[in-house]
C-alpha positions in Angstrom: 143.1 325.9 105.4 146.1 326.8 107.6 145.8 326.6 111.3 147.9 328.4 113.9 148.4 327.2 117.5 147.4 330.0 119.8 148.0 328.3 123.2 149.3 325.0 124.5 148.1 323.6 127.8 150.3 321.3 129.8 147.8 320.3 132.4 147.3 316.7 133.5 143.8 317.6 134.8 142.7 318.2 131.3 143.8 314.8 129.9 141.2 312.8 128.0 140.9 310.3 130.9 140.2 313.0 133.5 137.7 314.7 131.2 135.9 311.4 130.7 135.8 310.8 134.4 134.1 314.2 134.7 131.4 313.8 132.1 133.0 313.8 128.6 131.2 311.3 126.4 133.4 309.8 123.6 136.4 311.5 122.0 136.8 315.2 121.2 136.6 315.4 117.4 135.2 318.9 116.9 133.2 321.6 118.5 130.7 320.5 121.1 128.4 322.0 123.7 129.7 321.5 127.3 127.2 320.3 129.8 127.5 320.1 133.6 129.5 318.7 135.4 132.1 318.8 132.7 131.7 322.5 132.1 132.3 323.3 135.8 135.3 321.0 135.9 137.0 322.6 132.9 136.3 326.1 134.2 137.9 325.3 137.6 141.0 323.9 136.0 
């Protein structure tokens, strides 16, 4: 399967550490359902 990069974000507020501080559990390894407050945090960024 070939993947194509559609968009690159250069935003420090979406770093793994900030996401974990705002509700992310574990590491991002694939699709996941976003729950509050992480969902609100990402939408504000």
